[in-house]
C-alpha positions as CSV (number, residue, x, y, z in Angstrom):
1,X,27.3,-34.7,-53.7
2,X,30.0,-32.4,-52.5
3,X,27.5,-30.4,-50.6
4,X,26.1,-33.5,-49.1
5,X,29.5,-34.8,-48.1
6,X,30.3,-31.6,-46.5
7,X,27.1,-31.7,-44.3
8,X,27.1,-35.3,-43.1
9,X,29.6,-37.6,-41.3
10,X,31.4,-40.2,-43.2
11,X,32.5,-43.5,-41.7
12,X,36.1,-42.3,-41.8
13,X,35.2,-39.1,-39.9
14,X,33.4,-41.0,-37.2
15,X,36.3,-43.3,-36.7
16,X,38.7,-40.4,-36.4
17,X,36.6,-38.6,-33.9
18,X,36.1,-41.7,-31.8
19,X,39.9,-42.2,-31.6
20,X,40.5,-38.8,-30.1
21,X,41.2,-39.0,-26.3
22,X,38.4,-37.6,-24.2
23,X,40.9,-35.8,-21.8
24,X,42.3,-33.9,-24.7
25,X,38.9,-32.8,-25.9
26,X,37.9,-31.5,-22.4
27,X,41.2,-29.5,-22.0
28,X,40.9,-27.9,-25.4
29,X,37.2,-26.8,-24.9
30,X,37.0,-23.5,-22.9
31,X,33.2,-23.4,-23.1
32,X,32.4,-26.7,-21.3
33,X,29.0,-27.1,-19.6
34,X,30.6,-26.8,-16.1
35,X,32.3,-23.5,-16.8
36,X,29.2,-22.1,-18.6
37,X,27.1,-22.8,-15.5
38,X,29.7,-21.3,-13.2
39,X,29.9,-18.1,-15.3
40,X,26.1,-17.9,-15.6
41,X,25.7,-18.1,-11.8
42,X,28.4,-15.5,-11.0
43,X,26.2,-12.4,-11.6
44,X,23.4,-13.8,-9.3
45,X,25.9,-14.6,-6.6
46,X,27.5,-11.2,-6.9
47,X,24.2,-9.4,-6.8
48,X,23.0,-11.4,-3.8
49,X,26.2,-10.7,-1.9
50,X,26.0,-7.0,-2.7
51,X,22.4,-6.8,-1.7
52,X,23.1,-8.6,1.6
53,X,25.9,-6.2,2.4
54,X,23.8,-3.1,1.5
55,X,20.9,-4.3,3.7
56,X,23.2,-4.0,6.8
57,X,23.0,-0.2,6.4
58,X,19.2,0.1,6.5
59,X,17.9,2.0,9.5
60,X,14.2,3.0,9.0
61,X,12.1,0.8,11.3
62,X,8.9,0.5,9.2
63,X,10.2,0.9,5.6
64,X,13.5,-1.0,5.9
65,X,12.0,-3.8,8.0
66,X,9.6,-4.5,5.1
67,X,12.4,-4.1,2.5
68,X,14.8,-6.4,4.3
69,X,12.1,-9.0,4.8
70,X,11.3,-9.0,1.1
71,X,14.9,-9.6,0.1
72,X,15.3,-12.4,2.8
73,X,12.3,-14.1,1.3
74,X,14.0,-14.1,-2.1
75,X,17.5,-15.0,-1.2
76,X,18.6,-11.4,-1.8
77,X,17.7,-11.5,-5.5
78,X,17.2,-8.1,-7.1
79,X,13.6,-6.9,-7.1
80,X,13.8,-4.4,-10.0
81,X,16.7,-5.6,-12.1
82,X,17.4,-8.9,-13.7
83,X,20.5,-11.0,-13.0
84,X,22.5,-9.1,-15.5
85,X,21.7,-5.7,-14.0
86,X,19.2,-4.8,-16.7
87,X,16.1,-2.7,-16.0
88,X,12.9,-4.6,-15.7
89,X,9.6,-2.9,-17.0
90,X,8.3,-2.6,-13.4
91,X,10.9,0.2,-12.7
92,X,9.2,2.5,-15.3
93,X,5.8,1.7,-13.7
94,X,7.1,2.5,-10.3
95,X,8.6,5.8,-11.4
96,X,5.3,6.7,-13.1
97,X,3.5,6.0,-9.8
98,X,5.9,8.1,-7.8
99,X,5.6,11.0,-10.3
100,X,1.8,11.0,-9.5
101,X,2.2,10.9,-5.7
102,X,1.2,14.6,-5.4
103,X,-2.3,13.7,-6.7
104,X,-2.9,12.0,-3.4
105,X,-1.7,15.1,-1.5
106,X,1.7,13.5,-0.9
107,X,5.2,14.9,-1.7
108,X,7.0,13.5,-4.7
109,X,10.4,14.5,-3.4
110,X,9.9,12.3,-0.3
111,X,10.6,9.3,-2.4
112,X,13.7,10.6,-4.3
113,X,11.9,10.5,-7.6
114,X,14.1,13.0,-9.5
115,X,17.3,11.2,-8.6
116,X,15.9,7.8,-9.3
117,X,14.5,8.8,-12.7
118,X,17.8,10.5,-13.7
119,X,19.8,7.4,-12.6
120,X,17.6,5.0,-14.5
121,X,17.8,7.2,-17.6
122,X,21.6,7.1,-17.4
123,X,21.6,3.4,-17.0
124,X,19.5,3.0,-20.1
125,X,22.1,5.0,-22.0
126,X,25.1,3.2,-20.5
127,X,27.2,1.1,-22.9
128,X,27.8,-1.8,-20.5
129,X,26.4,-3.4,-17.4
130,X,26.9,-1.8,-14.0
131,X,28.8,-3.4,-11.2
132,X,26.9,-5.5,-8.6
133,X,27.3,-3.0,-5.8
134,X,25.8,-0.2,-7.8
135,X,22.8,-2.3,-9.0
136,X,22.3,-3.5,-5.4
137,X,22.2,0.0,-4.0
138,X,19.8,1.2,-6.6
139,X,17.6,-1.9,-6.4
140,X,17.2,-1.4,-2.6
141,X,16.6,2.3,-3.1
142,X,13.8,1.6,-5.5
143,X,12.3,-0.8,-3.0
144,X,12.5,1.8,-0.3
145,X,10.8,4.3,-2.5
146,X,8.0,1.9,-3.2
147,X,7.5,1.0,0.5
148,X,7.8,4.6,1.6
149,X,5.1,5.6,-0.8
150,X,3.0,2.6,0.3
151,X,3.3,3.4,4.0
152,X,2.4,7.1,3.4
153,X,-0.7,6.1,1.3
154,X,-1.8,3.6,3.9
155,X,-1.2,5.4,7.2
156,X,-0.2,8.9,6.3
157,X,3.0,10.9,6.5
158,X,2.5,12.1,10.1
159,X,3.6,9.5,12.6
160,X,1.9,8.5,15.8
161,X,1.5,11.2,18.4
162,X,-0.8,13.8,19.8
163,X,-2.1,14.8,16.3
164,X,-3.2,11.4,15.2
165,X,-6.4,10.2,16.8
166,X,-6.6,6.9,18.6
167,X,-8.6,4.8,16.3
168,X,-8.5,1.0,16.7
169,X,-5.3,-0.1,18.2
170,X,-5.8,-3.8,17.4
171,X,-5.8,-3.4,13.6
172,X,-3.6,-6.0,11.9
173,X,-0.3,-4.5,10.6
174,X,-0.1,-3.9,6.9
175,X,2.0,-6.3,4.9
176,X,4.3,-3.9,3.1
177,X,6.7,-6.7,2.1
178,X,3.7,-8.5,0.5
179,X,2.8,-5.3,-1.4
180,X,6.4,-5.1,-2.7
181,X,6.1,-8.8,-3.7
182,X,3.0,-8.1,-5.7
183,X,4.5,-5.1,-7.3
184,X,7.7,-6.8,-8.4
185,X,6.8,-10.5,-8.9
186,X,3.3,-10.0,-10.2
187,X,4.4,-7.0,-12.1
188,X,1.5,-4.7,-11.1
189,X,2.8,-1.7,-9.2
190,X,-0.4,0.3,-9.4
191,X,-2.6,-2.5,-8.1
192,X,-0.3,-3.1,-5.2
193,X,-0.4,0.6,-4.2
194,X,-4.1,0.9,-4.8
195,X,-4.8,-1.9,-2.3
196,X,-3.1,0.2,0.4
197,X,-4.8,3.5,-0.4
198,X,-7.8,4.4,1.7
199,X,-10.8,2.7,0.1
200,X,-13.3,5.2,1.4
201,X,-15.5,7.2,-0.9
202,X,-14.8,10.3,1.1
203,X,-11.1,10.0,0.3
204,X,-11.6,9.3,-3.4
205,X,-13.8,12.3,-3.9
206,X,-11.4,14.5,-2.0
207,X,-8.6,13.4,-4.3
208,X,-10.7,14.5,-7.3
209,X,-11.4,17.8,-5.5
210,X,-7.7,18.4,-5.0
211,X,-7.1,18.1,-8.8
212,X,-10.0,20.5,-9.5
213,X,-8.7,23.1,-7.0
214,X,-5.1,22.8,-8.3
215,X,-6.5,23.5,-11.7
216,X,-8.1,26.6,-10.4
217,X,-4.7,27.7,-8.8
218,X,-2.9,27.0,-12.1
219,X,-5.5,29.1,-13.9
220,X,-4.7,32.1,-11.6
221,X,-7.0,31.4,-8.7
222,X,-10.0,33.7,-8.2
223,X,-10.3,37.4,-7.6
224,X,-10.6,39.1,-4.2
225,X,-13.9,40.8,-3.6
226,X,-13.3,44.2,-1.9
227,X,-14.8,45.1,1.4
228,X,-17.9,47.3,1.4
229,X,-21.6,47.4,2.3
230,X,-23.8,44.4,2.5
231,X,-24.5,42.8,-0.9
232,X,-28.0,41.5,-1.4
233,X,-30.7,41.2,-4.1
234,X,-31.6,44.4,-5.8
235,X,-28.6,46.5,-4.9
236,X,-26.1,47.9,-7.5
237,X,-22.5,47.8,-6.6
238,X,-19.2,48.0,-8.6
239,X,-18.0,44.8,-6.9
240,X,-20.8,42.7,-8.4
241,X,-18.8,41.8,-11.6
242,X,-15.9,40.7,-9.5
243,X,-18.2,38.6,-7.3
244,X,-19.6,36.9,-10.4
245,X,-16.1,36.0,-11.6
246,X,-15.2,34.7,-8.1
247,X,-18.3,32.4,-8.0
248,X,-17.7,31.2,-11.5
249,X,-14.1,30.2,-10.7
250,X,-15.3,27.9,-7.9
251,X,-18.3,26.5,-9.9
252,X,-21.0,28.1,-7.8
253,X,-22.1,30.2,-10.7
254,X,-22.2,28.7,-14.2
255,X,-20.2,30.7,-16.7
256,X,-22.4,32.2,-19.4
257,X,-25.5,31.7,-17.4
258,X,-26.4,35.4,-17.1
259,X,-29.9,36.3,-18.1
260,X,-31.3,39.4,-19.8
261,X,-31.5,41.3,-16.5
262,X,-27.7,41.4,-16.5
263,X,-27.5,42.9,-20.0
264,X,-27.6,46.7,-20.7
265,X,-27.6,48.0,-24.3
266,X,-26.0,44.8,-25.6
267,X,-23.1,44.8,-23.1
268,X,-22.9,41.4,-21.4
269,X,-21.8,41.3,-17.7
270,X,-19.3,38.6,-18.5
271,X,-17.5,41.0,-20.9
272,X,-17.3,43.7,-18.3
273,X,-15.6,41.5,-15.8
274,X,-12.4,41.7,-17.8
275,X,-13.0,45.4,-18.5
276,X,-13.3,47.3,-15.2
277,X,-13.8,50.6,-17.0
278,X,-16.8,49.1,-18.9
279,X,-18.3,47.7,-15.7
280,X,-18.0,51.0,-14.0
281,X,-20.2,52.6,-16.7
282,X,-22.6,49.7,-16.9
283,X,-25.0,49.9,-14.0
284,X,-27.1,46.9,-15.1
285,X,-24.0,44.6,-15.0
286,X,-23.5,45.8,-11.4
287,X,-26.9,44.7,-10.2
288,X,-27.1,42.0,-7.5
289,X,-29.8,39.8,-9.1
290,X,-31.7,36.7,-8.0
291,X,-29.4,34.4,-10.0
292,X,-26.4,35.8,-8.2
293,X,-28.1,35.4,-4.9
294,X,-28.7,31.7,-5.6
295,X,-25.1,31.2,-6.5
296,X,-24.1,32.9,-3.2
297,X,-26.5,30.5,-1.4
298,X,-24.8,27.6,-3.0
299,X,-21.4,28.9,-1.9
300,X,-22.8,29.4,1.7
301,X,-24.0,25.8,1.9
302,X,-20.6,24.5,0.9
303,X,-18.9,26.6,3.6
304,X,-21.3,26.0,6.4
305,X,-22.5,29.6,6.5
306,X,-25.9,31.0,7.1
307,X,-27.7,30.5,3.8
308,X,-29.4,33.8,3.1
309,X,-28.0,34.8,-0.3
310,X,-26.3,37.9,1.1
311,X,-22.7,38.8,1.2
312,X,-21.9,40.1,4.6
313,X,-18.6,40.0,6.5
314,X,-18.6,36.2,7.1
315,X,-19.4,35.2,3.6
316,X,-17.0,37.8,2.2
317,X,-14.2,36.4,4.4
318,X,-14.8,32.9,3.1
319,X,-15.0,34.2,-0.5
320,X,-11.6,35.8,-0.1
321,X,-9.7,32.7,1.1
322,X,-7.2,32.1,-1.7
323,X,-7.6,29.0,-3.9
324,X,-4.1,27.8,-3.0
325,X,-5.1,27.8,0.7
326,X,-8.2,25.8,-0.1
327,X,-6.1,23.3,-2.0
328,X,-3.8,23.0,0.9
329,X,-6.8,22.5,3.2
330,X,-7.8,19.5,1.0
331,X,-4.3,18.0,1.3
332,X,-4.5,18.3,5.1
333,X,-7.8,16.4,5.1
334,X,-6.5,13.7,2.8
335,X,-3.9,13.1,5.4
336,X,-6.6,12.7,8.0
337,X,-8.3,10.1,5.9
338,X,-5.1,8.1,5.9
339,X,-5.2,7.9,9.6
340,X,-8.5,6.0,9.6
341,X,-8.8,2.2,9.4
342,X,-9.6,0.8,6.0
343,X,-12.6,-1.1,7.4
344,X,-14.9,1.3,9.4
345,X,-17.5,-1.4,10.0
346,X,-20.7,-2.4,8.3
347,X,-22.7,-0.3,10.8
348,X,-21.0,2.8,12.4
349,X,-21.6,6.3,13.5
350,X,-19.4,9.2,12.4
351,X,-19.5,12.8,13.8
352,X,-17.7,15.5,11.8
353,X,-16.9,18.0,14.5
354,X,-16.3,21.2,12.4
355,X,-19.4,20.4,10.4
356,X,-21.6,19.9,13.5
357,X,-23.1,16.9,11.9
358,X,-23.6,13.2,12.7
359,X,-24.1,10.4,10.1
360,X,-25.0,6.8,10.8
361,X,-24.1,4.2,8.2
362,X,-25.7,0.8,7.4
363,X,-23.9,-1.5,5.1
364,X,-21.4,1.3,4.7
365,X,-24.1,3.6,3.2
366,X,-25.6,6.7,4.9
367,X,-28.8,5.7,6.8
368,X,-29.3,8.7,9.1
369,X,-28.1,12.2,9.4
370,X,-28.6,15.0,11.9
371,X,-27.2,18.2,13.4
372,X,-25.1,18.0,16.6
373,X,-23.7,20.4,19.2
374,X,-20.0,19.9,20.0
375,X,-17.6,21.1,22.6
376,X,-16.6,24.7,23.0
377,X,-13.3,25.8,21.6
378,X,-11.9,27.2,24.9
379,X,-11.2,26.1,28.5
380,X,-10.3,22.6,27.4
381,X,-13.9,21.8,26.3
382,X,-13.1,20.8,22.8
383,X,-14.6,17.5,21.7
384,X,-11.7,15.1,21.3
385,X,-11.0,13.3,18.0
386,X,-10.9,9.6,18.6
387,X,-12.9,6.4,18.1
388,X,-14.4,3.7,20.3
389,X,-17.2,1.2,20.3
390,X,-20.7,2.0,21.5
391,X,-21.7,-0.7,24.0
392,X,-25.0,0.4,25.6
393,X,-27.7,3.0,25.8
394,X,-29.2,4.6,28.9
395,X,-32.7,6.0,28.9
396,X,-33.6,8.7,31.3
397,X,-30.0,8.9,32.6
398,X,-28.5,10.6,35.5
399,X,-26.1,13.4,34.6
400,X,-23.0,12.8,36.7
401,X,-21.7,16.4,36.9
402,X,-17.9,16.6,36.3
403,X,-16.1,17.7,39.5
404,X,-14.8,20.9,37.9
405,X,-18.3,22.0,36.7
406,X,-19.8,21.2,40.1
407,X,-17.2,23.2,41.9
408,X,-17.0,26.1,39.5
409,X,-20.6,26.5,38.3
410,X,-23.0,24.8,40.7
411,X,-21.5,25.4,44.2
412,X,-21.5,29.2,43.7
413,X,-25.2,29.1,42.7
414,X,-26.1,26.9,45.8
415,X,-24.3,29.3,48.1
416,X,-26.4,32.2,46.7
417,X,-29.6,30.1,46.6
418,X,-30.1,27.1,48.9
419,X,-33.0,25.8,46.8
420,X,-30.9,25.7,43.6
421,X,-30.2,22.0,43.8
422,X,-33.9,21.1,44.1
423,X,-34.9,23.5,41.4
424,X,-32.5,22.0,38.9
425,X,-33.1,18.3,40.0
426,X,-29.5,18.0,41.4
427,X,-28.6,15.8,44.3
428,X,-25.4,15.1,46.3
429,X,-23.9,11.6,46.3
430,X,-20.8,10.0,47.6
431,X,-20.2,8.1,44.4
432,X,-21.5,7.9,40.8
433,X,-23.5,4.7,40.9
434,X,-27.3,4.3,40.2
435,X,-27.9,3.0,43.7
436,X,-25.9,5.7,45.5
437,X,-27.5,7.2,48.6
438,X,-28.6,10.8,48.2
439,X,-27.0,13.0,50.8
440,X,-28.6,16.2,52.4
441,X,-27.9,19.6,51.0
442,X,-25.9,21.1,53.9
443,X,-23.2,23.7,54.0
444,X,-20.7,21.1,55.0
445,X,-21.6,18.8,52.1
446,X,-21.5,21.7,49.7
447,X,-18.0,22.5,50.9
448,X,-17.1,18.8,50.3
449,X,-18.5,19.1,46.8
450,X,-16.3,22.2,46.2
451,X,-13.3,20.2,47.5
452,X,-14.1,17.2,45.3
453,X,-14.9,14.9,48.2
454,X,-18.6,14.6,47.3
455,X,-20.3,14.7,43.9
456,X,-23.4,16.2,42.2
457,X,-25.7,14.4,39.8
458,X,-28.9,15.4,38.1
459,X,-31.9,13.2,38.1
460,X,-33.3,11.8,34.9
461,X,-36.1,13.6,33.0
462,X,-36.9,16.2,30.4
463,X,-34.8,18.9,32.2
464,X,-31.7,16.7,32.5
465,X,-28.7,18.2,30.8
466,X,-28.3,14.9,29.0
467,X,-31.9,14.9,27.8
468,X,-33.7,11.6,27.8
469,X,-31.1,9.2,26.5
470,X,-27.3,8.8,26.2
471,X,-25.3,6.6,24.0
472,X,-22.3,5.1,25.7
473,X,-18.9,4.2,24.3
474,X,-16.7,4.1,27.4
475,X,-13.5,6.1,26.9
476,X,-10.8,7.9,28.7
477,X,-12.3,11.3,27.9
478,X,-15.7,10.6,29.5
479,X,-17.3,11.8,26.2
480,X,-20.4,10.3,24.7
481,X,-23.5,11.1,22.5
482,X,-26.6,12.3,24.3
483,X,-29.9,14.1,23.9
484,X,-30.3,17.8,25.0
485,X,-33.2,19.9,26.4
486,X,-31.6,23.0,24.8
487,X,-33.3,22.2,21.4
488,X,-32.9,25.9,20.2
489,X,-29.2,25.4,19.9
490,X,-29.6,23.1,16.9
491,X,-30.9,25.9,14.8
492,X,-27.7,27.9,15.1
493,X,-25.2,27.8,12.3
494,X,-22.2,27.5,14.7
495,X,-22.9,24.9,17.3
496,X,-20.0,24.6,19.8
497,X,-21.7,24.9,23.1
498,X,-21.1,21.7,25.1
499,X,-18.4,20.8,27.6
500,X,-17.0,18.1,25.2
501,X,-19.8,15.6,24.7
502,X,-21.8,15.5,21.5
503,X,-25.5,16.5,21.7
504,X,-27.7,15.0,19.0
505,X,-30.7,16.6,17.4
506,X,-32.8,13.4,16.8
507,X,-32.2,11.1,19.8
508,X,-35.2,8.8,19.1
509,X,-34.1,8.2,15.5
510,X,-30.5,7.5,16.6
511,X,-31.8,5.1,19.3
512,X,-33.8,3.2,16.6
513,X,-30.6,2.9,14.5
514,X,-28.5,1.8,17.4
515,X,-31.0,-0.7,18.8
516,X,-32.0,-2.2,15.4
517,X,-29.9,-5.3,16.3
518,X,-31.8,-5.8,19.6
519,X,-35.0,-7.7,19.2
520,X,-38.2,-6.0,20.5
521,X,-36.8,-2.5,20.5
522,X,-39.0,-0.8,18.0
523,X,-40.1,2.9,17.8
524,X,-43.0,2.4,20.2
525,X,-40.8,0.8,22.9
526,X,-38.1,3.4,22.5
527,X,-40.7,6.2,22.9
528,X,-42.0,4.6,26.1
529,X,-38.4,4.3,27.5
530,X,-37.7,7.9,26.6
531,X,-40.8,9.4,28.3
532,X,-41.9,6.9,31.0
533,X,-40.5,5.1,34.0
534,X,-37.1,5.3,35.6
535,X,-33.5,5.0,34.3
536,X,-33.0,2.0,32.0
537,X,-29.8,0.6,30.6
538,X,-29.9,-1.4,27.4
539,X,-26.8,-3.4,26.4
540,X,-26.3,-3.6,22.6
541,X,-26.3,-7.1,21.2
542,X,-23.5,-5.9,18.9
543,X,-21.2,-3.0,19.6
544,X,-21.1,-0.1,17.0
545,X,-18.0,1.8,16.1
546,X,-18.2,5.6,16.7
547,X,-15.8,7.9,15.0
548,X,-15.4,11.5,16.2
549,X,-13.7,12.9,13.2
550,X,-12.4,16.3,12.1
551,X,-12.9,17.2,8.5
552,X,-12.5,20.8,7.5
553,X,-12.7,19.8,3.8
554,X,-14.9,17.1,2.4
555,X,-17.2,16.4,-0.6
556,X,-20.9,15.7,-0.6
557,X,-23.8,16.0,-3.1
558,X,-23.6,19.8,-2.9
559,X,-19.9,19.8,-3.9
560,X,-16.6,20.5,-2.2
561,X,-17.2,21.7,1.3
562,X,-15.0,23.7,3.6
563,X,-15.5,24.4,7.3
564,X,-14.0,26.8,9.8
565,X,-11.1,25.2,11.7
566,X,-13.0,25.2,15.0
567,X,-10.1,24.0,17.2
568,X,-7.3,25.4,15.0
569,X,-6.1,21.9,14.3
570,X,-5.2,22.4,10.6
571,X,-2.0,24.5,11.3
572,X,-0.8,21.8,13.6
573,X,-1.2,19.1,11.0
574,X,0.4,21.3,8.4
575,X,3.4,22.0,10.6
576,X,3.8,18.3,11.3
577,X,3.6,17.5,7.6
578,X,6.4,20.0,7.0
579,X,8.6,18.4,9.7
580,X,8.3,14.9,8.4
581,X,11.7,13.3,8.7
582,X,12.9,11.9,5.4
583,X,16.6,11.4,6.4
584,X,16.8,7.9,5.1
585,X,15.4,8.8,1.7
586,X,17.7,11.8,1.4
587,X,20.8,9.8,2.2
588,X,19.8,7.0,-0.1
589,X,19.1,9.4,-2.9
590,X,22.5,11.0,-2.4
591,X,24.2,7.6,-2.6
592,X,22.5,6.6,-5.9
593,X,23.1,10.0,-7.4
594,X,26.8,9.6,-7.0
595,X,27.1,6.1,-8.4
């Protein structure tokens, strides 16, 4: 009963309570609903004011525009902390993502990872909440780090300029503020970043290759093979054990795959590689056998070398490029992938200039592949790296000779041999139009050609420098794809012989691919247009994107490929990567490190 009396109101208690003045009760109660609401709102107000103030100091055009836009959309609420300044789980996910940025060929320090991780660790250990200004500065810095990483993943570290090709200029801008929204409000940082990463298979495979080559570097790289006589099947040379070890390190020769022909008196060639003195006395382990030749051939295919299974000067030089340099080459080409649009088109053509190869894609899958000849690496004849849309095809075209070639190469020949123009099917015209009047071959007109006042073109036909067809994507460089009568050049390993245009090995097959969207243009009609009649222009029903790309490292079914830097572009990209301005990140990191 006593217990019951103590837990429930009696009539006397109710009467007493009711007689108490309401004003007295309100005054005596310091935790009224109104004050509790005001106190609860105070941290949010302080945080919002601190963030609004800190946003005034932002300067980076791309990153901070997205960051500021995000906070405006959320009334300057913190993105990574709650209203009480406590760490949200997304912060740890962001830090994990930043710590793996180097896997994409990016630089972890660009995003202030070390300072951020240290600051968050100190916050977790702090006995009480941080002040609003400190939390605001750190919250904004975390958002900057996320967006900086997102921008670099999406469009690369090197800004617009001469190094970056002109791809499609009308691409919609990326919604970096929206990505920040998905990372913080939906709570999936990795998914938000993955959406901005290049979706292309070529990029993904190269990321894996970077991890593999860094593992090789961490394991000590591979040995250098000494200079010496040609290595080929049947010879014995003290360098052979080192060569085996070198090829095993890069995966061209399977470890432990030696056959009995490499074993002498129970001494395995693999053992002698780590024992030079044993190798020196084991002549069988020094034999260059068929298995080793096949491994060399595999290496040569991956490096665009003549595939003959022999180690001459060119193959030796490629073998001795350090693993660290190959890893850096992969990083440079990952950067190039980030310069491309995410959507290359359902049907497109891509030329890899250093590889001397063209691939046509249907539904984003390879449909056609062929060798090409590209521009020479001197006298400004390099094939430019850019993209445009193919709009039409011309069968049996004229070759409109560039003024410089006409003046420097053709005019001197004509002055030595007046019949040179007719022999080569050249003619003089006042303008480059199909209906232009042909002018007589007179000394006066030749002088005008030399002065750039008249022009030279070559009539269509099998001897035309453009061959029997050209594929046009009008551009400022006057570069296009075309056939070539110099078919012997396609058998060369190194194929940089043109004045800048790209010569294709299989023009008829490329025409079939390009004209597949035009009704009636089957193989028979294409063959007729190539070999009969006069010049014919065919407008494409749908334009086709053409990408003239520059990959010196890429992955295909053979493995990780490397190519010679034909135009010496890699050092320029590397220099630009080293000079990337990260002033905003550095300053922001300094600020949070002192709080």
